[in-house]
C-alpha positions in Angstrom: 0.0 0.1 0.1 2.6 2.5 -1.1 1.2 5.9 0.5 2.4 9.2 -0.3 4.9 11.1 2.1 3.3 14.2 3.4 5.3 16.5 1.2 4.8 14.4 -2.2 0.7 14.5 -2.0 -0.7 12.8 -5.1 -1.7 15.3 -7.5 -4.6 12.9 -8.7 -6.1 12.7 -5.2 -7.8 16.0 -4.8 -8.7 17.1 -1.5 -12.8 16.2 -1.1 -15.1 17.2 1.8 -18.4 17.5 3.1 -20.1 19.2 6.4 -18.4 16.9 8.8 -15.3 15.0 6.7 -12.4 16.0 5.1 -10.9 13.6 2.7 -7.3 14.1 2.0 -4.6 12.1 0.4 -3.4 9.1 2.7 0.4 9.9 3.9 2.9 7.3 5.4 2.1 9.0 8.9 -1.4 8.0 8.9 0.0 4.5 9.8 0.0 5.5 13.5 -3.6 6.7 13.6 -4.8 3.8 11.6 -3.0 1.0 13.5 -5.8 0.1 15.9 -8.1 -0.4 12.6 -5.4 -3.1 11.0 -4.9 -4.6 14.6 -8.6 -4.9 15.0 -9.8 -8.7 14.6 -13.4 -8.1 13.8 -12.4 -5.6 11.4 -9.6 -7.6 9.8 -11.9 -10.6 9.6 -13.2 -9.1 6.0 -9.6 -8.6 4.7 -7.3 -10.8 3.2 -4.8 -10.5 5.8 -4.5 -11.3 9.5 -4.6 -8.3 12.2 -1.4 -6.8 12.2 0.5 -7.6 15.6 2.2 -4.2 16.3 2.6 -0.8 15.1 5.8 -2.0 13.0 3.6 -4.2 11.3 1.2 -1.5 10.2 3.8 1.1 9.3 5.6 -1.4 7.2 2.5 -2.2 5.5 2.2 1.7 4.6 5.3 1.7 3.1 5.4 -1.5 0.9 5.7 -0.7 -2.9 2.3 -0.3 -4.3 2.3 -1.3 -8.0 -1.6 -1.3 -8.7 -2.1 2.5 -9.0 -4.6 2.5 -6.1 -5.5 6.2 -4.9 -6.3 6.5 -1.4 -8.3 9.4 0.5 -7.6 9.6 4.4 -11.1 10.1 6.1 -10.8 12.8 8.9 -13.3 14.8 10.8 -13.6 18.3 9.9 -11.0 20.0 12.1 -9.1 17.1 13.1 -6.4 15.7 10.7 -6.2 12.2 12.2 -7.2 9.5 9.8 -10.3 7.6 11.2 -10.2 5.5 7.9 -9.8 5.5 4.2 -11.4 4.9 0.8 -9.3 3.7 -2.1 -9.7 3.4 -6.0 -8.0 1.8 -8.4 -8.8 2.3 -12.1 -8.8 -1.1 -13.9 -9.8 0.2 -17.4 -10.4 3.3 -18.7 -13.1 5.0 -16.9 -14.0 1.7 -14.6 -12.7 1.6 -11.1 -12.6 -0.6 -8.3 -13.4 1.2 -4.6 -12.5 0.0 -1.5 -12.6 1.5 2.5 -11.9 0.9 5.7 -13.3 2.7 8.6 -12.0 2.2 12.7 -14.6 0.7 14.6 -15.4 3.6 16.9 -16.7 5.8 14.2 -19.1 2.7 12.9 -23.0 3.3 12.9 -22.8 7.1 12.3 -23.0 7.1 8.8 -19.2 8.3 7.9 -18.3 5.8 5.4 -21.4 6.4 3.2 -20.6 9.9 3.3 -17.1 9.3 2.7 -18.0 7.2 -0.3 -20.5 9.7 -1.5 -17.8 12.4 -1.7 -15.5 10.0 -3.8 -17.9 8.5 -5.9 -19.0 12.3 -6.8 -15.6 12.7 -7.7 -15.4 9.7 -10.1 -18.8 10.1 -11.8 -19.4 13.9 -11.7 -15.9 15.4 -11.9 -13.7 12.3 -13.6 -16.6 11.0 -16.0 -16.1 7.3 -14.6 -18.7 5.1 -16.3 -18.6 2.1 -13.8 -17.1 1.5 -10.3 -17.4 -2.1 -8.7 -16.4 -3.2 -5.3 -16.3 -6.7 -3.9 -16.9 -7.9 -0.5 -17.1 -11.0 1.7 -20.8 -12.6 1.7 -20.9 -12.8 5.4 -19.9 -8.8 5.4 -23.6 -7.8 6.0 -22.5 -4.2 7.0 -20.5 -3.4 4.0 -23.3 -5.2 1.6 -25.7 -2.6 3.3 -23.8 0.1 2.7 -23.0 -0.6 -1.0 -27.0 -1.2 -1.5 -27.6 2.1 0.1 -25.5 3.7 -2.3 -27.1 2.1 -5.3 -24.6 -0.7 -6.2 -26.3 -3.7 -7.2 -25.4 -7.2 -6.6 -23.8 -8.4 -9.8 -22.6 -12.3 -8.7 -20.8 -14.4 -6.4 -17.2 -15.4 -7.3 -16.9 -19.0 -5.2 -13.4 -19.5 -3.7 -12.2 -16.0 -4.8 -9.8 -15.3 -1.8 -7.5 -17.0 0.3 -7.2 -15.5 3.8 -6.1 -15.9 7.2 -9.6 -17.3 7.8 -9.6 -19.6 4.8 -10.7 -19.7 1.2 -13.8 -17.3 0.8 -16.4 -16.3 -1.8 -16.7 -12.7 -2.7 -19.8 -10.9 -3.6 -19.3 -8.4 -6.7 -21.3 -5.4 -6.6 -21.5 -2.4 -9.4 -22.4 1.1 -9.8 -23.1 2.5 -13.2 -22.7 6.4 -13.4 -26.4 6.8 -14.6 -27.3 4.9 -11.7 -25.4 7.2 -9.5 -26.7 10.5 -11.4 -30.2 9.6 -11.4 -30.8 8.6 -7.8 -32.6 10.7 -5.1 -30.1 12.7 -3.1 -30.6 12.9 0.5 -31.0 16.6 1.9 
């Protein structure tokens, strides 16, 4: 997950925001703030790697070279620059991107992930003219599946035995969202 150094912000990762959130490029220094999330066994159950044993492991994870071209936005609360999660996107084909996200457990159930994803989806569909965004999640990750469905993503299928993880071989559910689905959906006030 190669993350930019603070002075080297990624030019293609603009700062985004809402009334209560600020999404900025994720930086290597965010490893310390996000370590509790990476060490959380319940949260990491849905990832392809085990919880991190210590801060050094999280820092090493942030320092690894990323050849996949992911863009990462740190989720921060307005007025507090500490990362509480992130949203990541990776353009797979022209105007088609995968999206992923992580939010530290103390912030669950407050609509923060939905708000952060809305900011990024607006950026992708409205500012960058993407035509499709997709996500995959473990079939048993009910909270993530509900979040995607609230945002208008549609279940497109199940990929059987897709991931080999620390809890065994897992299926994945594939969700997709098209630009016209996003721009035509009713907006919350």
